[in-house]
C-alpha positions in Angstrom: 0.0 0.0 0.0 1.4 3.4 -1.1 0.3 6.3 1.0 0.8 9.9 -0.3 0.7 13.0 1.8 -0.8 16.4 0.9 -2.3 14.9 -2.3 -4.2 17.2 -4.7 -7.7 15.9 -5.5 -8.3 18.2 -8.4 -8.2 15.3 -10.9 -10.3 13.1 -8.6 -13.4 15.2 -8.6 -15.5 16.2 -11.6 -15.9 19.8 -10.4 -12.1 20.1 -10.8 -11.9 21.8 -7.4 -8.3 21.9 -6.1 -8.4 20.7 -2.5 -5.8 18.5 -0.8 -6.0 15.2 1.1 -3.9 14.9 4.2 -3.2 11.3 3.3 -4.2 9.4 0.1 -4.1 5.9 -1.3 -5.8 4.1 -4.2 -7.0 0.5 -3.8 -7.7 -2.0 -6.6 -8.8 -5.1 -4.5 -10.8 -5.9 -1.4 -7.5 -7.1 0.2 -6.0 -3.7 -0.5 -9.0 -2.0 1.0 -8.9 -4.1 4.2 -5.2 -3.3 4.5 -5.8 0.4 4.1 -8.6 0.3 6.7 -6.5 -1.7 9.2 -3.3 0.3 8.8 -4.6 3.8 8.3 -2.3 6.6 9.2 -5.1 8.4 11.0 -8.5 7.6 12.4 -10.6 9.7 10.0 -11.1 8.2 6.6 -12.8 9.6 3.5 -13.9 7.2 0.8 -13.6 8.5 -2.8 -15.1 6.9 -5.8 -15.5 8.6 -9.2 -15.7 12.0 -7.6 -18.8 12.8 -9.6 -21.5 13.3 -7.0 -19.6 15.6 -4.6 -18.6 19.2 -4.0 -15.4 19.6 -2.0 -15.3 22.9 -0.2 -12.2 22.6 1.8 -9.0 20.4 2.3 -9.8 16.9 3.5 -8.3 16.4 6.9 -8.5 12.6 6.6 -7.0 9.5 5.0 -8.6 9.5 1.6 -9.1 6.0 0.1 -9.8 6.0 -3.6 -11.8 2.9 -4.7 -10.5 1.6 -8.0 -11.6 -2.0 -7.8 -12.2 -3.3 -11.4 -14.0 -6.3 -12.9 -17.0 -7.7 -14.8 -18.2 -11.2 -14.1 -21.3 -12.9 -15.5 -22.8 -15.1 -12.7 -25.9 -16.6 -14.2 -27.4 -16.5 -17.7 -30.6 -18.1 -19.0 -32.9 -17.5 -22.0 -34.5 -14.5 -20.3 -32.1 -12.7 -18.0 -28.5 -12.4 -16.9 -26.8 -11.6 -13.5 -23.6 -9.7 -13.7 -21.3 -8.6 -10.9 -19.3 -5.4 -11.4 -16.3 -4.0 -9.4 -17.0 -0.8 -7.4 -14.2 1.0 -9.2 -15.6 0.6 -12.7 -17.1 3.6 -14.4 -20.9 3.5 -14.5 -21.1 4.5 -18.2 -18.6 1.8 -19.2 -20.8 -0.7 -17.5 -23.9 0.6 -19.4 -22.0 0.5 -22.7 -20.9 -3.1 -22.0 -24.6 -4.1 -21.4 -25.8 -2.3 -24.5 -23.1 -4.1 -26.6 -24.3 -7.4 -25.2 -28.0 -6.5 -25.6 -28.5 -6.8 -21.9 -31.5 -4.5 -21.1 -32.3 -2.4 -18.1 -29.7 0.3 -17.8 -29.8 1.9 -21.2 -31.9 4.9 -19.9 -29.1 5.6 -17.5 -26.4 6.1 -20.2 -23.7 8.7 -19.6 -24.4 9.2 -15.9 -21.0 10.1 -14.4 -19.4 8.3 -11.5 -18.5 4.7 -10.5 -20.5 1.6 -10.0 -19.7 1.4 -6.3 -21.2 4.7 -5.4 -24.3 4.3 -7.6 -26.4 2.4 -5.0 -25.7 5.1 -2.4 -27.6 7.6 -4.5 -29.9 5.1 -6.2 -28.9 6.9 -9.4 -31.5 7.3 -12.1 -32.5 9.1 -15.3 -35.2 9.1 -17.9 -37.6 6.9 -16.0 -35.2 4.3 -14.8 -33.4 3.8 -11.4 -30.6 1.6 -10.2 -33.0 -0.2 -7.9 -34.9 -1.5 -11.0 -31.9 -3.8 -11.8 -30.2 -4.2 -8.4 -29.8 -7.7 -6.9 -27.3 -7.1 -4.1 -24.0 -5.5 -3.3 -21.0 -6.5 -1.2 -19.6 -4.0 1.2 -16.8 -3.7 3.8 -17.4 -2.2 7.2 -15.1 0.7 7.7 -14.1 -0.2 11.2 -14.2 -4.1 11.6 -13.5 -4.5 8.4 -16.0 -7.3 7.8 -17.8 -8.0 4.6 -21.6 -7.9 4.3 -24.0 -8.6 1.5 -26.9 -6.2 1.2 -30.1 -7.3 -0.6 -32.4 -4.9 -2.4 -34.7 -4.8 0.6 -31.8 -4.1 3.0 -30.6 -1.3 0.8 -33.9 0.5 1.4 -33.9 2.4 -1.8 -35.8 5.7 -2.2 -35.7 8.6 -4.6 -32.0 9.4 -4.8 -31.7 7.7 -1.5 -30.6 4.4 0.2 -29.7 3.0 3.6 -26.1 3.9 2.7 -27.1 7.6 2.7 -29.2 7.4 5.9 -29.0 4.9 8.7 -25.7 3.4 7.5 -24.1 6.6 6.2 -20.3 6.4 6.3 -20.3 2.9 7.7 -19.7 0.7 4.7 -17.6 0.8 1.5 -19.3 -0.9 -1.5 -16.8 -3.1 -3.3 -19.0 -4.8 -6.0 -22.6 -4.7 -7.2 -24.7 -7.5 -8.8 -27.4 -6.6 -11.3 -30.1 -8.6 -13.1 -30.7 -7.6 -16.7 -33.0 -8.8 -19.5 -31.8 -10.8 -22.5 -35.1 -10.7 -24.4 -38.5 -9.0 -24.0 -36.8 -5.8 -22.9 -38.9 -3.2 -21.2 -38.2 -0.3 -23.6 -39.0 3.0 -21.9 -39.3 6.0 -24.2 -42.0 8.1 -22.5 -39.7 10.2 -20.3 -38.0 13.4 -21.4 -37.2 13.8 -25.2 -36.4 10.1 -25.9 -39.5 9.6 -28.1 -38.9 12.9 -29.9 -35.4 11.8 -30.8 -36.5 8.4 -32.0 -39.2 10.1 -34.1 -36.7 12.4 -35.7 -34.6 9.3 -36.5 -37.6 7.5 -37.9 -37.2 4.6 -35.4 -40.6 3.0 -34.7 -39.4 -0.2 -33.0 -36.4 0.9 -30.9 -33.7 -1.4 -29.5 -32.0 -0.8 -26.2 -29.1 0.7 -28.2 -31.5 3.1 -29.9 -32.7 4.2 -26.5 -29.1 4.5 -25.2 -28.1 6.5 -28.2 -31.1 8.9 -27.8 -30.3 9.4 -24.1 -26.6 10.1 -24.9 -27.6 12.6 -27.5 -30.0 14.4 -25.1 -27.5 14.5 -22.3 -24.6 15.7 -24.5 -26.9 18.5 -25.8 -27.7 19.6 -22.3 -24.9 18.6 -20.0 -21.3 19.7 -20.3 -18.4 17.2 -20.4 -16.6 17.3 -17.0 -13.3 16.9 -18.9 -14.0 20.2 -20.6 -16.1 22.1 -18.0 -16.0 21.1 -14.3 -19.4 19.9 -13.1 -21.1 17.2 -11.2 -24.2 16.6 -13.3 -27.5 17.5 -11.7 -26.8 19.5 -8.6 -30.3 19.5 -7.2 -33.0 16.9 -6.8 -36.3 17.3 -8.5 -38.6 18.2 -5.5 -41.5 15.9 -4.7 -44.4 17.8 -3.1 -47.7 16.8 -1.5 -51.1 17.5 -3.0 -51.8 20.8 -1.2 -48.4 22.3 -2.0 -48.8 21.2 -5.6 -52.3 22.9 -5.9 -50.9 26.1 -4.5 -47.9 25.9 -6.8 -50.0 25.3 -9.9 -52.4 28.1 -9.1 -49.4 30.5 -9.1 -47.5 28.8 -12.0 -50.1 27.0 -14.3 -47.5 26.6 -17.1 -45.0 24.7 -14.9 -44.3 21.1 -16.0 -44.8 18.3 -13.5 -44.9 14.5 -13.1 -47.6 12.7 -11.1 -46.0 10.1 -8.9 -49.2 9.1 -6.9 -52.5 10.9 -6.7 -51.1 12.8 -3.7 -47.5 13.4 -4.6 -46.0 15.3 -7.6 -42.5 15.8 -8.9 -41.6 19.3 -10.1 -38.5 19.7 -12.4 -35.9 21.6 -10.4 -34.4 22.8 -13.7 -37.6 24.6 -14.5 -37.7 26.3 -11.1 -34.1 27.5 -11.3 -34.6 28.8 -14.9 -37.9 30.5 -13.9 -36.2 32.5 -11.2 -33.5 33.7 -13.6 -30.4 31.6 -12.8 -30.0 29.7 -16.0 -26.6 30.8 -17.6 -25.8 33.1 -14.6 -22.1 33.3 -13.7 -20.5 34.6 -10.5 -16.7 34.7 -11.0 -15.8 31.2 -12.1 -18.9 29.6 -10.6 -21.9 29.4 -12.7 -25.2 27.8 -13.9 -24.9 26.0 -17.2 -26.4 27.9 -20.2 -28.2 24.8 -21.5 -29.3 23.1 -18.3 -30.2 25.0 -15.2 -29.8 22.0 -13.0 -26.1 21.9 -13.6 -23.6 24.1 -11.7 -20.2 24.5 -13.3 -16.7 25.5 -12.6 -15.4 27.7 -15.4 -11.8 27.2 -14.2 -10.7 28.5 -10.9 -13.8 28.5 -8.7 -13.4 27.2 -5.2 -15.9 24.7 -3.8 -17.0 27.4 -1.4 -17.8 29.7 -4.3 -19.9 27.0 -6.0 -21.7 26.3 -2.7 -22.5 30.0 -2.2 -24.1 30.1 -5.6 -26.1 26.9 -4.8 -27.3 28.4 -1.6 -28.3 31.6 -3.3 -30.3 29.6 -5.9 -31.9 27.5 -3.2 -33.0 30.6 -1.2 -34.3 32.4 -4.3 -36.3 29.4 -5.6 -38.0 29.0 -2.2 -38.8 32.7 -1.9 -40.3 33.1 -5.4 -42.0 29.7 -5.8 -42.5 28.3 -2.3 -40.7 25.1 -3.3 -37.6 23.9 -1.5 -35.0 22.3 -3.7 -32.4 20.0 -2.0 -28.9 19.3 -3.3 -28.4 16.0 -5.0 -24.6 16.1 -4.6 -22.8 15.4 -1.4 -21.1 18.5 0.1 -17.9 18.3 2.1 
């Protein structure tokens, strides 16, 4: 195990914020992870995956352990479905592209989501009508203190909207090392009714879409709206789409009858946070090197030298203004440190 001191994390977070770790190591196996946990140079640890769902606002006074555990393994396969286990350090989009290339269905709507497989269950990532929980079987995780291994079933993971037990009751207790998924081989459930997927398919004269057609459409939509973190620092969607109760929804629609929404149940409604942010005038706004993307108001960006604190200040300003002008509270989707 190689431990570095005062390590820059600029290349390890998609916002490109230049903060430093007091101690740092990268692990490529469960054995390496256990060794790092047992022989840590200080008590405080900070687990780092793909760095895509976080905003670092200060130097990390901890032992940063970067999870880079690779691997794809097909466990079971029959005429209808396949179970595949993926290392926690694999990039999520690489996993999706592997599935699309094999005609394994279930994750195509989540194409081009940044981040790693190991952090995906924490957030219960999702996009365009699909969520990780739809294909999740279980995951293996190492307890940070013992460090014993535990397998979490879907029920034990307690998935909610952008939420899981790893984000609530067991926050900062486990490190996910691998995830097992169940995907379809035939009779795929093609989902084209969310966002502009169907519009793109119509433009391409595709009437009987494959999972690759859906993936290609999602990638096209995301690339048109979302900046590439390699070119412009960002963490994808910064805020969750708020879910409100019936009374709040009625009051909101009286004031903003033109606002889009999605009915989740007869008494709960999802309102697009991007619409709220754009409506109050923040789309394309820039404060120094911190800004809101010109094509997608949900995305906060680093134009070069913004600090995490400057990006956070902008986010808090947006949050306050949206609540003041619309009565709706929007909650950050990214983890803020």
